[in-house]
C-alpha positions in Angstrom: 84.0 21.6 -41.3 85.2 18.8 -39.0 86.9 15.8 -40.5 84.5 13.2 -42.0 81.4 15.4 -41.3 78.9 15.2 -44.1 78.5 18.2 -46.3 75.3 20.2 -46.5 74.2 18.7 -49.9 74.7 15.2 -48.5 72.5 16.0 -45.6 69.9 17.6 -47.8 69.8 14.5 -49.9 69.4 12.2 -46.9 66.6 14.4 -45.6 64.9 14.1 -49.0 65.3 10.3 -49.0 64.5 9.5 -45.4 62.3 12.4 -44.3 64.4 13.0 -41.2 68.0 13.4 -40.0 69.6 13.0 -36.6 72.6 15.3 -36.5 75.0 14.8 -33.6 76.7 17.9 -32.2 79.8 17.5 -34.3 77.8 17.5 -37.5 75.8 20.5 -36.5 78.9 22.4 -35.4 80.6 21.6 -38.8 77.8 23.5 -40.6 78.0 26.7 -38.4 80.3 29.6 -38.8 83.7 29.7 -36.9 82.6 32.5 -34.6 79.4 30.6 -33.5 81.0 29.2 -30.3 81.7 32.7 -29.0 78.0 33.7 -29.1 76.5 30.4 -28.0 76.8 30.8 -24.2 74.7 34.0 -24.2 72.1 32.3 -26.4 71.9 29.2 -24.2 71.6 31.3 -21.0 68.4 32.9 -22.4 66.6 29.7 -21.6 66.9 30.7 -17.9 64.4 33.5 -18.6 61.4 31.8 -20.2 57.8 32.4 -19.1 55.2 29.8 -18.1 53.1 28.0 -20.7 49.6 28.8 -19.4 47.8 26.7 -22.1 48.5 23.1 -21.0 45.2 21.3 -21.2 46.6 18.5 -19.0 47.0 21.0 -16.2 50.8 20.6 -16.3 53.1 23.3 -15.1 56.3 21.7 -16.3 56.7 23.7 -19.5 58.2 27.2 -20.0 58.6 28.9 -23.4 59.0 31.9 -25.5 57.8 32.3 -29.1 58.4 34.5 -32.2 57.4 34.6 -35.8 59.8 35.5 -38.7 59.1 35.8 -42.4 61.7 34.4 -44.9 61.7 36.0 -48.3 64.4 35.9 -51.0 66.6 34.3 -48.4 66.3 37.0 -45.8 64.7 36.7 -42.4 62.6 39.5 -40.9 60.9 39.4 -37.5 57.1 39.9 -37.5 54.9 41.6 -34.9 54.3 39.4 -31.9 51.3 37.1 -32.5 49.8 33.9 -31.1 50.8 30.3 -32.0 47.9 28.3 -33.4 47.6 24.6 -34.3 44.3 22.9 -35.3 43.2 20.0 -33.3 44.0 17.8 -36.3 47.6 18.2 -35.3 47.4 18.8 -31.5 44.5 17.1 -29.8 45.7 18.3 -26.4 46.4 22.0 -26.8 45.1 22.8 -30.3 42.1 24.8 -31.5 42.9 28.0 -29.5 45.2 30.9 -30.0 48.1 30.6 -27.6 49.9 33.7 -26.6 53.4 33.1 -25.1 56.0 35.5 -23.9 58.0 36.8 -26.9 61.5 35.8 -27.7 63.6 38.7 -26.4 65.3 41.2 -28.8 68.7 40.2 -27.5 68.0 36.6 -28.3 66.7 37.4 -31.8 69.7 39.5 -32.5 72.3 37.0 -31.2 74.6 35.9 -34.1 74.4 32.2 -32.9 70.6 32.3 -33.2 70.8 33.9 -36.6 73.3 31.2 -37.7 70.9 28.4 -36.7 68.2 30.1 -38.7 70.5 30.3 -41.7 71.5 26.6 -41.3 67.8 25.6 -41.3 67.1 27.8 -44.4 70.0 26.2 -46.3 69.3 22.6 -45.2 65.6 22.9 -46.1 66.6 24.6 -49.4 64.2 27.4 -48.5 65.8 30.5 -50.0 63.8 30.6 -53.2 60.3 30.7 -51.6 58.4 32.7 -49.0 58.0 31.1 -45.6 56.5 31.7 -42.2 59.1 30.7 -39.6 58.1 30.1 -36.0 60.6 30.0 -33.2 59.9 28.2 -29.9 62.2 28.2 -26.9 61.1 25.3 -24.7 62.2 24.3 -21.2 60.6 21.1 -19.9 61.1 20.6 -16.1 61.1 17.3 -14.4 59.2 17.5 -11.0 60.5 15.8 -7.9 59.4 12.2 -8.0 57.6 13.0 -11.2 58.2 13.6 -14.9 58.1 16.3 -17.5 56.5 15.8 -20.9 58.4 17.2 -23.9 55.6 16.2 -26.3 52.4 15.8 -24.1 50.4 15.5 -27.3 52.2 12.2 -28.1 53.4 11.2 -31.6 52.4 14.0 -33.9 53.0 16.2 -36.8 53.2 20.0 -36.4 51.2 21.0 -39.4 54.1 22.7 -41.2 56.6 21.8 -43.9 59.9 21.5 -42.0 60.8 21.1 -38.3 64.2 21.5 -36.6 64.7 20.5 -32.9 68.0 21.6 -31.5 69.1 20.6 -28.0 70.3 23.6 -25.9 70.8 22.0 -22.5 70.0 18.8 -20.6 70.4 18.9 -16.8 69.9 16.0 -14.3 67.3 14.1 -16.4 67.0 10.7 -17.9 65.0 9.4 -20.9 63.7 12.0 -23.3 64.0 9.6 -26.2 63.0 10.9 -29.6 61.0 8.5 -31.8 60.3 8.9 -35.5 57.4 7.2 -37.4 56.4 7.0 -41.0 53.0 6.3 -42.6 50.9 4.0 -40.6 53.1 4.9 -37.6 55.8 2.6 -38.9 58.8 3.0 -36.6 61.7 4.6 -38.4 64.2 5.1 -35.6 64.9 6.3 -32.1 67.7 8.4 -30.6 68.3 10.7 -27.7 69.5 14.3 -27.9 72.1 14.3 -25.2 74.7 17.0 -26.1 74.1 20.7 -26.8 73.6 21.1 -30.6 72.5 17.5 -31.1 69.6 18.1 -33.6 66.9 16.4 -35.6 65.5 17.8 -38.8 62.1 16.6 -40.1 60.0 16.6 -43.2 56.7 17.2 -41.4 54.6 15.9 -44.3 56.3 12.5 -44.2 57.0 11.7 -40.6 55.6 11.9 -37.1 57.8 12.5 -34.0 57.5 12.3 -30.3 59.7 12.3 -27.2 59.3 10.1 -24.1 58.9 11.8 -20.6 61.9 12.9 -18.7 62.6 12.3 -15.0 65.1 13.6 -12.5 68.2 11.4 -12.0 68.9 13.1 -8.6 65.5 13.7 -7.0 67.0 16.4 -4.7 68.2 18.6 -7.6 66.4 20.4 -10.4 66.3 18.8 -13.8 65.3 20.1 -17.2 65.5 19.7 -21.0 66.0 22.8 -23.1 65.4 22.8 -26.9 65.0 25.3 -29.7 62.3 24.3 -32.2 62.2 26.1 -35.6 59.4 25.4 -38.0 59.1 26.5 -41.7 55.7 26.8 -43.4 55.5 27.7 -47.1 53.4 30.8 -47.8 51.2 31.0 -50.9 
């Protein structure tokens, strides 16, 4: 653990009290195993091989992704057969109400020790080892078009319809904005921040807060720009 970094129990308590945590890279790194850095480059490189999101009701072609489902039982993760992602329109008015099939997370990514360490971190922070959970994995790349924008959350301020959400920045290339906003009941603003460095992260109690991210745009219009994140959601199973 790095000097002055909060311990996991302190972060868990803050998440309980506030319903969300912004964890800068140094904090996230302090909670990961020492060998994490050696596996991270290969994991981050997998974002260069995402498939298109063909279910954007706004007609956008700015989002690429891969998806996987894991179970978590007695503290152990197990990958499940590939299946669609589904949200009701109560939670996603733009793209909800349909089964959305995305390219699967590759076996190499799922087996990467850095990926597994991030799953373990979420399990421990969410205090999830004692229950059964459905855990969904989303690799997202949002691309900013020339003289245009990319929408990290085209559905606007929202909940995901789960119990817990983690959003971990993987890469940010030649883009501005992308500001995360958190709101409480009645859309009361609770804070804003920007994920700027790899492993900057936000952890959310999806029952208590809404979240959204402002559009991104290219800083240099002549060069590509994108924002890569790993989203991990936990939903308790009966």
